[in-house]
Each structure stands twice: as C-alpha cells, then as structure tokens.
C-alpha beads as a LAMMPS data file, in Angstrom:
LAMMPS data file: protein, C-alpha beads

82 atoms
81 bonds

1 atom types
1 bond types

-500.0 500.0 xlo xhi
-500.0 500.0 ylo yhi
-500.0 500.0 zlo zhi

Masses

1 110.0

Atoms # bond

1 1 1 -12.665 -8.238 -16.757
2 1 1 -10.243 -10.416 -14.839
3 1 1 -7.389 -9.350 -17.102
4 1 1 -8.188 -5.682 -16.529
5 1 1 -8.296 -6.215 -12.755
6 1 1 -4.946 -8.001 -12.825
7 1 1 -3.359 -5.235 -14.882
8 1 1 -4.756 -2.590 -12.552
9 1 1 -3.531 -4.483 -9.483
10 1 1 -0.067 -4.765 -11.017
11 1 1 0.043 -1.059 -11.816
12 1 1 -1.128 -0.144 -8.317
13 1 1 1.455 -2.471 -6.789
14 1 1 4.222 -0.836 -8.828
15 1 1 2.947 2.621 -7.845
16 1 1 2.757 1.793 -4.131
17 1 1 6.141 0.067 -4.198
18 1 1 7.891 3.001 -5.858
19 1 1 6.349 5.610 -3.552
20 1 1 6.902 3.446 -0.493
21 1 1 10.551 2.924 -1.370
22 1 1 10.994 6.664 -1.899
23 1 1 9.492 7.322 1.532
24 1 1 11.601 4.669 3.257
25 1 1 14.780 5.921 1.600
26 1 1 13.751 9.501 2.467
27 1 1 14.731 10.947 -0.898
28 1 1 14.820 14.780 -0.898
29 1 1 11.399 15.322 -2.556
30 1 1 9.790 13.046 0.034
31 1 1 11.595 14.863 2.856
32 1 1 10.145 18.112 1.526
33 1 1 6.673 16.579 1.258
34 1 1 6.898 15.293 4.844
35 1 1 7.935 18.739 6.025
36 1 1 5.099 20.391 4.086
37 1 1 2.436 18.302 5.826
38 1 1 4.131 18.444 9.228
39 1 1 5.207 14.787 9.524
40 1 1 8.548 13.674 10.864
41 1 1 10.858 11.685 8.616
42 1 1 10.331 8.672 10.899
43 1 1 6.547 8.885 10.453
44 1 1 6.961 9.241 6.697
45 1 1 9.189 6.173 6.644
46 1 1 6.485 4.285 8.524
47 1 1 3.972 5.350 5.892
48 1 1 6.405 4.108 3.249
49 1 1 6.591 0.700 4.921
50 1 1 2.789 0.518 4.930
51 1 1 2.710 1.456 1.230
52 1 1 5.184 -1.302 0.456
53 1 1 3.079 -3.754 2.494
54 1 1 0.067 -2.684 0.424
55 1 1 2.000 -3.443 -2.750
56 1 1 2.919 -6.869 -1.395
57 1 1 -0.729 -7.486 -0.520
58 1 1 -1.804 -6.675 -4.051
59 1 1 0.735 -9.106 -5.497
60 1 1 -0.217 -11.839 -3.016
61 1 1 -3.865 -11.277 -3.934
62 1 1 -3.001 -11.911 -7.562
63 1 1 -1.115 -15.101 -6.797
64 1 1 -3.498 -16.475 -4.140
65 1 1 -7.006 -15.203 -4.924
66 1 1 -8.441 -16.467 -1.621
67 1 1 -6.109 -14.113 0.244
68 1 1 -7.070 -11.288 -2.077
69 1 1 -10.623 -11.342 -0.742
70 1 1 -9.635 -11.042 2.931
71 1 1 -9.268 -7.239 2.946
72 1 1 -12.917 -6.930 1.925
73 1 1 -14.246 -9.551 4.316
74 1 1 -12.214 -8.742 7.441
75 1 1 -13.668 -5.254 8.155
76 1 1 -17.202 -6.609 7.818
77 1 1 -16.581 -9.768 9.863
78 1 1 -14.608 -8.168 12.686
79 1 1 -16.567 -4.946 13.017
80 1 1 -17.853 -4.829 16.605
81 1 1 -21.022 -3.011 15.473
82 1 1 -22.277 -5.981 13.441

Bonds

1 1 1 2
2 1 2 3
3 1 3 4
4 1 4 5
5 1 5 6
6 1 6 7
7 1 7 8
8 1 8 9
9 1 9 10
10 1 10 11
11 1 11 12
12 1 12 13
13 1 13 14
14 1 14 15
15 1 15 16
16 1 16 17
17 1 17 18
18 1 18 19
19 1 19 20
20 1 20 21
21 1 21 22
22 1 22 23
23 1 23 24
24 1 24 25
25 1 25 26
26 1 26 27
27 1 27 28
28 1 28 29
29 1 29 30
30 1 30 31
31 1 31 32
32 1 32 33
33 1 33 34
34 1 34 35
35 1 35 36
36 1 36 37
37 1 37 38
38 1 38 39
39 1 39 40
40 1 40 41
41 1 41 42
42 1 42 43
43 1 43 44
44 1 44 45
45 1 45 46
46 1 46 47
47 1 47 48
48 1 48 49
49 1 49 50
50 1 50 51
51 1 51 52
52 1 52 53
53 1 53 54
54 1 54 55
55 1 55 56
56 1 56 57
57 1 57 58
58 1 58 59
59 1 59 60
60 1 60 61
61 1 61 62
62 1 62 63
63 1 63 64
64 1 64 65
65 1 65 66
66 1 66 67
67 1 67 68
68 1 68 69
69 1 69 70
70 1 70 71
71 1 71 72
72 1 72 73
73 1 73 74
74 1 74 75
75 1 75 76
76 1 76 77
77 1 77 78
78 1 78 79
79 1 79 80
80 1 80 81
81 1 81 82
C-alpha cells in the first residue's frame, strides 16, 4: 500500500508541477483557459504558483513523512469551531 501511495503522490506531483508551470509561463492554451473562466492572467499565474507549491508539498511529504501528515492535522487542529 505504501508503494502505491508513493507512486500516486509522485504522479500527482508531476501533474501539478506541469500544470503549474504552464500557468506561470502563461502558455497560449492556459491564456485561453483563463479567458474562458473569466480570470486575469495574473490570477492564473497565482493559481500556477499554488499548484507548484502543492507539488513541492507532495514531494516533501514523501521525503519527510511527519510533514506529510500536517495538511490533514492542521485544518482539524486550527479550526475555530472545534
């Protein structure tokens, strides 16, 4: 199971990194997609940076498993309703 999770995390990281880079570089298909949904190129680049940060988080979670659990714990721990 651990091997499957690692493979999936690696594939997701590659996916997020490639899409994030395309958004940051504002390649023509991404410019068209931003225009279709009504976002500015600057907003789409910001989304691309967040996608690339997500990819980095997945890789860090693979290397340092303790950090990989933080995204699941933090919303529960810091939710003001709990």
